[in-house]
N, C-alpha and C positions, 0 to 999 in steps of 0.2 A: 473673419473665418467663414461666417455664414455666406457672405457674398461670393467668396471663392468657391465654396461648395456648390452654390446654386449655379455658378457659371459652368462648372465642369461636370454636372450630372443632372439628371432629370428630377424635377420636383416630385417627391412622393412622400405623402404623409402616412404614418403607420400607427397602429394601435390606438390608444386613447386620444392621441393628438389628432388622428383622422376623424374620430367620431365627434369630437367636441370643437372642431375648428369651423368657424363660420364661412371661411372662404373655399371650402371644399366643393367640388362639382360632382353631381350625381353621375353614375355610370349609365351608359347607353344600353339599350336592349341587347345589342350584339355583344357587348362586353360582359353583361350578366350571363348570357348563354355560354359564352366562351369560358368564363371562370367556373360556372357550374359543371360544364363538361370536363374541365381539367380536374375538378375536385372529386367527381364521381367516377372518373376513369372512362368517360365516353370517348373512346379512341376514334371512331369514325367521324364524329362531329368535330373533334379537335383537328383531325387531319384535314377535313373538308374546309374548315374555316381558315386554317393556315395556308391552304393552297389557293383558295378562291377569293377570299375577302381581301380587298385592297385598303380598306379603311380601318382594319382591326389593329388595335394597339396591344401588342403581346405583353407589354409591361404594365397594363392596367391593374389596379389593386381593388380589393373588396373593402368593406367597411372596417375590417381589422388590419388593413394595410398589407395584405398578402397578395402577391401576384400569382399567375397561373402556375409558374414553375414551383413556387413554394407550396401551393395547394396540392399539386400532383405528388411532390416528394413527401409532404406530410401524411398523405393517405397511401403512400407506397405504390403509386402507379408508375411502374418503370417504363412502360411503352409510351405513355403520355409524356413523361419527362424526356425520353429520347427524341420524340417529335419536336418538343420545344427547344431542345439543345441544338437542333439543326438550324435554327433561325439565327441570323446575325444580329448584332447590336442588342443582345439579350442582357437585361439588368439583374442584379441580385444573385448572381451565381454563387458568390461567397456565402451569402446568407443561406442559400439552399444547401451548400456543402456542410455548413455547421449544423443545419437541421437534420440532414441525413446522418451525420456522425452521432448526434445526440440520440437519435432513435435507433441506431445500430443497423441501418440498412446498408449492408456491405455492397451488394450489387449496384445500388444506386450511387454510392460513393465512388465505386470503380468507374461507373459510366460518367460521372461528373468530372473526375480527375482526367478522363480522356479528352475533355473539352480543350480546344486550342488555347483558351485563356490561361491554362495552367502550364503551358510550355515553359514559361519563365518561373523559376522557383521563388521569385519575390512574392508571388501571390500566396504561397503557402507559409512563408516565414514572417510576413507582416500582419499585424492585427488590424481590425476594422478602423480603429482610431488613427492608424498610420496611413490609411488609404481613403481619407475623407474626400479627396478631390476626384474620386472615381465612383462609378455606379456599380462597382463590384459588390459593395456592401451598402445597406440602406441606413447607415448610422446617422443619427442627428441628435440634437440636444434633448429631444423628448425620450430618448432611450431606445434600446434594442432588445431583442429577445435574449441575446447573449451579451456577456461582458465585452465592452469595447476593447479590452486589453488581451482578449483571448485569441489564439491562433488555432487553425484546424488540428494541428498535432497536439497542442495542449489540451484541447477539448477531447480528442480521441483518447489521450492518456488519462484524463479525468474519468472518462466513461469506461475505462478498461476494455477498449475495443482492440484486441490484439491484431486482427486482420487489417483494420483501418490504419493502425499505427505502422504496421509493416509496409502497407502501400505508400503511406506518406514518407516513410524513411527511404524507400526506393526512389521517390520523387525528389529526394534531397532536402526534405524538411527536417529541421532540428530545433530543439528547445534551447534557446540561448541561456547560459548560466548567468543568473543575476549578479550584478556587481556587489562588492562588499557593502555592508550596511553603512559603513562610515566613508564610503567612496565620495570624493569631492570632484569628480570629473565634471566637465561641462554638461554632459547629458543628464547625469544624476542630479546635479544642482538645479538644472532647469525644470526637471520633472518634480523635484521636491518642492520648489518654490511655486510652481504652477498649481499643483494639486497633490498634496502630501498623501491624502487618503488613496487616491487612484494609484499613486506610486507604490504604496504598501500593498494594495490589492494585486497590482501587477507582479510584485515579487512573490506573493503567496500563490498566485495562479501558476507561475513558473515553477516554483518548488513543488507544487502538487503534481504537476506534470512530470517533473524529474523523479519524484518519489513513487510514481506509479509503477507497479510491477510490470505492466505491459511495456512501458518505455524502458525500464531497467533491463528487462529480459532481451529486448530486441535491438537496443541501440548501443550497448556496451559489450566490448570483447571480454571484459572481466566484470560481470555484474556484481559479484560479491564485493570486490574492492570498491567499486563505485557506490554501492549501497552503504558500506561501512563509513566511507568518507562523508557521504551525504547525511547519514544519520548523525554524525558528530557535528557537522555544520548546522543542522537543524536544531540540535540540542543547544548549541551556543546562541543561535538566534532566539530560541525560546527564553533565554535569560537576558537577552538584549531588548527585544521587542516585547515588552510585557503586555501590550495590548492584544497581541495575537499569540500569547504563550500557549494556550491550549491547542491551537491549530498547528503550531510547529511541533509540539510534543506528539500529537497524533501522527504527523507525517514522519517524525523520527521513529516512532514505534512501528509504523508501517514498513519502513526500510529494514528495521531489525527483524520483523516477522518475515520479510521477503528473504533475508539471508538464511534464517532458520529453515524456511521452506525449501530453499535450494539445497541446503545440506541434507535435508530429509529425503531428497530424491536420489542420493548416492546409493548405489547397489554393490559396489566393490571397493577394495582398498585403493585402487588407482584413482578413482573418482574422488574419494575422501582426501587423498594426498593432494590432488590438484586443487581442491577447495582450500585446504588448510595451508599449503605451501606456496601455491601459485605456479612455480616452475620447478618440477621435480627433477627433470633430466639434467638441467644445468647444475643443480646442486650435487647430484651424483657424480657428474664429471669433474666438479671441483674437489671431490673427495671429502666433502663435509658431512655426508650422511643425511639420513631422512629427518633427524631432529635438529638440524642446524638452522633451518629457516623458520618454518611455522609462522610466516609473516602475517597471515590472516588471523591466526589465533592470537598472536601478540597484539594485533590491531584491535581485535574484538575485546581483549582484556583491557586495553587502554581506553577504549570507548565504552566499556561496561555493557557490552552486548551479552548479557549473562545467559540467555537461553541458547545462543549459538555455542558458547563455550561448554555449557552443561548438556548439550545434546548428546544422546548415546553414541552417535557416529564419531563425534569429536572425542568424547571421553574414551571410547575404545581405542582410538589411535594414540591418544596421550598415554593411556595405560600400557600399551605395547612398548612405547618408547621408554616409559618409566622403568620397566623391568628389562631393559635391553641388556643382552648378554647374561641374563639371570632368569631364563624362561622357567626353570624348575622351581624357583623361589616363589613365583606368583601363586602357585596352587597350594603352598604350605600353610599351616595353621599359624595363628598369632603367636603361639608358644615358640615355634621354630624361628619365626622372624625375630622374636625377642632374644633368643639365643644368638642369632647372627649379629644383632646389635651389640650384645655384650662382648662377643668375640672380637668384633671390630674395635670396640672401645678399649679392650685390654691389649689388643695387638696392633694398635694404631701406630706406635713408633716403628715396629718392624715392617708393617705394610708400607709406611712412608719411605723407609730406606729401600725396600724392594722396588717401589715405583721410581725412585730417583735414578736407580741404576738400570732399570729395564722398563721404561714407560710403554713400550710397544709389545710387551710380552702378554701372555694370557692373564697374568695378574694385573697388568696395567689396563687391559681391556675391561676387566671386571671392576676395577676401581673407578674407571671412567663412566660407568653406567650411572644414570641419574639417581637411582635408588641408593647405590653405595656411596655416592657423593653426599647425599642427604644424611645417611647414617653416620658417615665420617664427620661431617660438620656438626651434627647434633651431639655426637659423642665428645668431640673436642669442646663444645660449649658446656656440656655437663661437667667435664673435668675442670673447666675454668670456674664454674660455680662451686664445685667441691673445694677448690683452692681458696675461694673467698670464705667458705665456711671454716675450713681448717685454719685459716689465718686468724679468725676470731675465736677459735675453740678454747684458747687459754683463758679467755675472759667469760666463758659461759656461766661459771659459778661465782663470778665476782673477781675483783682485782685484789692483790695482796698489798699493794702500795697505795696509800691514801693520797688524795690530791695535795695535801699539805706536807707530804713526806718525800724526801729525796733518798735514793738508794744508789750507790756506786759500787763498782767492782774493787776499787782501791782508793785511798784517800786523795790522790792527786788527779783523779778523773773528774772531768766536767760532767755534771748530771745530764745535760742535754745531749751529749755525745751518745749516751746509753739509750736515750729515748728516740733519737732520730736515726739510729742504725736500721738498715733494711735487713729483714729476715730472709731466709731462703724461699719461703712461700711468697713473700712480696716480690722477690726477684722473678719467680716463675710467673706471677700475675703480670708483671711488667712485660715479660717476654710474650705472654699471650695477648696482652693489649697491643703490643707492637705488631704482632702478626695480624690481628684483626684490623688494625688501622691500615696496614699495608694492603689487605684485601679490599677494604672500603675505598682506598685511593685508586686501586686498579679498576674497580667497578665504576667509580666516578669518572675516570678517564675513558672507559669504554662506552658508557651510556651517555655521557655528557651531563653538565650540571642541571639542565632543565628536566630531563627525564629522571635523573637521580633524585631530585628533590620532590618530584611528584609522588614518590612512594614513601609513605610516612614511616615505614619500618627503617628505611635508609636514614631518615632524619633522626630517628631514635637511636640507631646504632652509632651514627656519627657524633651525636650529642653525648651519648654515654661514654664513648671512647675519649672524646675531648675532655670530659670531666675527669676521667681517670688520669689522663696525661697531665691536666692541670694540677690534680691532687699530688701526683708523684713529683711534679716539678716543684711545687711549694715545699714538699717534704725534702727534696734534694737541696733547695736553698737553705732550709733550716739546718740540714746536716752540714752544709758548707760553713754556715756561720758558727755552729758549735765546734766544728773542726778547727776553724781559725782561733777560736777562744782556747781550745785545748793546746794548739800549737803555741800560743802566747804563754800559757802556763808552763809548758815543757821547756821553753827557751828562757823565761825570765824568773820563774819561781823555783827556788832551790830548797824548799822545806818539804817535810813529809806529810803535812796536813794543810789543806787549803783553808780550813776554817780559822787558822791562826794568822792568815795573811790578809791584808787589805788589797782587794783587786780593783781595777778600774771599773766604772759602772757598766761599760759596754761588754766587759768580760764577766763581771759578777752576775749580770742578768741571766746568763746561761747556767748558773748554779742554783737558781731559784726552783722551788717546787711549782707544781701546775697552778696552784691557786694565785700565784703572783705574776703569771704570764699576762702580757698585754693582749687585748681583744684582737689586734691585728697581727698576732704572731703567726708566722708561716706554717708552723706545725698545727695550730688550731684550724687554720683555713684548710690545710690539707686533710685533716680528719673530717671536717664538715663536707668537703667535696667528695671524699672517698665514700662517705655514708650515702650521699645522693646517688653516686655511680653504682653502688651495690644494689640499691633499690631498683634502679633502671635495669640492671643486669638480670635480676630475677623476673622483672616484667617481660623481658625479652623471650622468656619461655613461651609466651602466648603465640609467638611467630610460627611455631611448629604444630600448634593445636589443630589447624585445619586438615592435617593429615589424617585425623581421626574423625569418623562420622558422628560420634557422640559429642565430642568437645568442640568440633568445628563450628556448629551453629551458635554455641554459647560464646565463643570468641567473637563471632560476627556481631552478635547482639551486644556484647560489651563495647565493641568499637562504635556501634551506632548509638549506644547510650552516652558515650563520651561526647559525641557530636551534639546530642540533645542538651547535655549539661553546658557545653560551651555556648549554645544559643540561649539557653536559659540564664546564663550568667550576665548577659547584657541587661536584662530587666532586673535581675537580682541586684546588681551593682547600683543601678539607678535608685532603687528604693532604699537600699542599705545606706548609700551616701547621703540621701536626703534626710533620713532619720538620724544618722550619726552626727552630721553637722548641726541639725536642729537641736538635738539634745545637748550637744556640747555648748552651743550658744546659750541655751537656757540655764545651764548649771555651771558655766565657766566662772561666774563670780562667787561661787560658794565653795571654793577649794578650802578644805578643813572645816567646813560648816555642814557637812553631810554625815549620815550614818556610816557610809563607806565612800571611797573616792570615785565611784562610778560617775561617768559623764563630765568630770571636772577638767579633764584634758582630752585631747583628741585620741591619744592612745587608749585611755581608760574607756572612752566612749566606744571605740572600735571593739575592744575586748568584751565589754558588757553586752553589746548588741549581737556580736558573733556567737558568744556562748549561750545567749538566750534562745537561739534557734534550737539548741539541743536541750533546753530546759535547765541549764546550769547557772542561770542568773536569778537573783531574788527580787521580789517586789520592793524590798527596802532600798533598792538602788535609787529610787526617786524621792525618798523621804529626806526632809531637811530638819536640822536641829532648831531652826527658828520657826516662828509662827507665820511663815509666808505661804498661806494656803492657796493663793491664786497661782503662784509659780508651781507649787506642789501638785495642785489639781491638773494644771496643764501637763506636767510631767507624767501623771497617771494616765491621762487621756492619750498622749502621744505614745507612751510605752505600750498601752493596750492596743492601740491601732497598729503599731508595728508588729506585735506578736500575732494579731489576727491576720494581718496582710502576709507576713512571711510564712507563718506556720500553717495557717488554715488555707490560704489561697495559693500562694506561690509554690510551696512545697507539694501540695496536692496536684498543682498543674504540672510540676516536674514529674511526679509519679505517673500521671496520665500520659505524658509524652513518652516516658520510658516504656510504659506498658504498650502504647501504640506501636512503638518501634519494634519491640520484642514480638508483638503479634504479627507484624508484617514479615519479619524474618521467619517466624514459626509457620506462617501460612505457605511460604515458599521455601521451606528449609532445605529441600533437596537441591534446588537450583542454586541457592546461595552457598551451600556447602561445596558443591562441585565447582562453582566458580572460584571460591577462595582456595580450594585445593589445587585447581589448575594454575592459579597464580603462584602458588608455592612450587609446584612442579616445574613451571617454566623457568624459574630462577636457577634450576639445576640442569636444564636442557642444553644451555649454551656450552660451547667448548671452553675448557679452562676450569679453574677452581676445583681441580681434582683433589689436591691435598688441602686439608683444613689448617687454620692457624693453630700453632705457630710454625708448623712444618712448611707452610707456603712461603716463608721468608727465604729459605735456602733455594736458590735457583736450580732447576733440574737440567740435565744435558739437553733435554728436548727444548727447553726455553732458550738455551744458548743457540741451538740450531735454528730456531725460528727468528731470533734476533739477527743472527748472521745472514740468514736468507733475506730478511727485510732490508738490511743494510745493502746487500748486493743488489737487490731489486731497485733500491733508490739510486745507487750509483749508475746503474745501466738505464735508468729512466724507462722502466718496462712499460709503464702506462702510456708514455708518449710514443713509444715504438709501436704499440698495438694500435693506438689511435692513428698513427701515420700510415700503418698498413691498411687500415680500413679506408682511409681517405684515398690511398693510391690504388684501391681495388683489390686488397688482400693478396698482395704478391707473395707474402710469406706463407709457406705451407702450414706452419704452426698456427698462424692467425686464421687461416682458412679452416683448419680442423676445429679450432675453438668456435668460430662463427657458425660452422655447420652444425656443431653440437648444440649451440645455443638456439639456432633456428629450429632444429628438430624438436628440442624441448618445448619451445614456444608453440610450434604447430601442434604438438601433442596436447598441450594444455588447452589450446583453442578448440581442438576437436572434442575434448571432454566437455568443455563449456557449451559447445553447440549441442551435444547430446543432452546435457542437463537442461538447456533452454527448451529443447524439444519436449522433454519430460514435463517441464513446467507448463508449457502450453497445453500439453495433453491433459495434465491434471486439472488445469483451469477449465478446459472445455468440459471435462467430466464433472467437475464441480457444478458448473452452470446447468448441465443436463440433469443432474440429480436434484439440485435444490430449486430449480426454476421450471419444474415440469408443467405446472399449471400455466405459466406464462408461455411456455413453448406451445402447448396445445391451443392457447388463445391466439397465438400468432398464426398457427396453422389454420385455425378456423377463419381468421381474418383473411388469410390468403385465399382460402377456398371461396369465401364470399366475394372477394375481389375478382377472382376468376369467373365466377358465375355472373357477376355484374358486367364484366367485359364481354362475356359470351352473350349476354342479353342484348347489350348495345350492338354487338356485331350482327346478331340475328335480326335485330330491328333494322339495321342498315341494309343487310341482305334483303329483307322483306321490302324495304323502300325501293332498293334498286330493282328488284324483281317486278314490283308494281309499275315502276316507270317503264321498264322494258316491255311489260305486257301492254301498257297503254300505248306505247309507241308502235308496237306490233299491230294492235287493233286499228290504230289510225292508218297505218300503211295498208292493211287489209281493206279498210273502208274505201280508201282512195282507189284501190284496184277495182273494187266492185261498183265504183261510181256512186257510192253512198255518201250522204252528207255527214259531216262530223257529228251532227246531233241525232242521226238516224239510229234507232235501236233495233236490234234483232228481235223478231217476234219469238215469243216463247211457244214451245210446242205444247 
């Protein structure tokens, strides 16, 4: 590689390699004068040497390996640089461009980009390591001032130079999106095998440029969407590339801050809608309303860009949609809203009937508002919980029939027929469960399995309803078996008392009291599953808590606490299993020879260690009846170490973790609560789900209309016809109208984005002007000094020229007067 590079470019050592290399040659006096003139901005000397000297090497370098072009740019001498750029066969123009970009010299960058060598966009898109066979860059193994994997536009994006990025984009420069981390293409495989570190740095440099606000603002037609997608990708990379986790997290946060900054620039509703929806006009023409899309908000919720969702501009828009068609209710007090909730709860059946027959009426519009849908679903679920309570109300004060007693309505009745019959409350519960399961299935079909599972509340709902269905199914099987036994009795037994008859074992089993039931009896399984489902049903109330500002942060803290407990359980189980197996091995030979049966079996070992965490186990659990002190002392030591480890260390660690998570939520409680509330609101913004379970089971005329319309559209292949019209040039007038509307909406959004980009640039400029005042004045002072220095050199040049002209004039005058060249005029 070195040989190829030496063949295609001039040998030029730089930096430390130049100073410590024994083969370097010293500069000539002419070269030293030329480099000094370029460094200090001596325009006349530079111009004169470029025009008159035939032996001057314009690409000569000083002891630091910098040529005249680099010295002129580094000291911001624009005129000297322009003189040098006129020369042909000039080296290191690429290095000079990177230097000018890093220092923020916009005028110099503009002048360099006008050089003929940049007519091909390849110069701007390829990095120094990709142009090693050229003298455009001075890259070698000894290193360079800039990373060999960096391009001009990446460097400009890193330095947040908006003007430079804009100029480079106009020249056709772009930052190539890095390949996937697990990409196995030939290019990635070669780079990874050749130098894995350089390959990783190349990816990070590219992502830094892509995440730069300057590049996001100027390169993308929809910077909000681009920034959201990029932040999500960077978050994934932070979890994959652990070595650069902090770097990727900072870049992801930078993208999120950029999105929040763009939203903060909005000054009217149209701009906010353009940011949150993307394409407002197209949605209005489709008749779906303003709340039908909100694609950017949903994407921000999915990627957890909490500050964007909790921003006042976003919250104001969401609040307006939340009280759609209920503008007067928004200003009412909490008491009035509670009365509305009670009225909807008691009148839910009548409201549902009214919506079935008139979905497009004023009542239908009110019920379709997100707030009313939320109230209706909450009221329906509260009624469901009341049914669960009422179903168990007859056992609140205890049961009248003991587990060893059977009670029947008549002597010929099978006891299990009485116990397995469904009451009217249980039938209503089954109806509610069926309605809720139907709603979950529709949501699963609409969102898709992957999106559905990502929401933990959906998993909880589906699990709860599945357990209810399993419980009722087991109960139904028990009822069928008892009914078959009763049918056998009715057909084959003709006495008046079953106790006087010998029944077959499979029939007699269903006459036994509860104490004689098998552990695998379907009714026992049904009761156990039903109890679990009831517990999960009441925990489902936490779903609606984010609607309240006081309970919302508590619900979020509870969810974060559960995550901490799950992480803690990994370490807890490791320690618990170690001591459980160890204590069992120690005492397994002493079954019946201990004060109590603790640790003699695996089950007893588990119970003893588990309850000892809560202080419910005794020290006598390790005492033996025999005089085996060595075993007993080891038991004391292990049991003591276990208690110290679990109670003192691990439980306090868990408390610290929970306290840390709670403090994080509390420190940013407003953002966390608004983000959780927005997630709750968005679940009611989409069309559909107007009627809550179980009223949603019955299809409405509106649903029949949509299904018929969907079938007709499928039969006519509407999508294919529209695509064909587009391919044939939009011959159909209907297609032309649709495409014109879509284009108008897209142009409208693009215009709004352009306005927001302009505001972003203006705010950035104002920010730099306010925060970098000292640097600004320092730059101004430097420019004044450079102007004075240039003026000094020009005056010296003018004086030199005037002296030469005067000497020439004196010589001509002497020749005229026939005086020798050495003759002096006498003084008066």
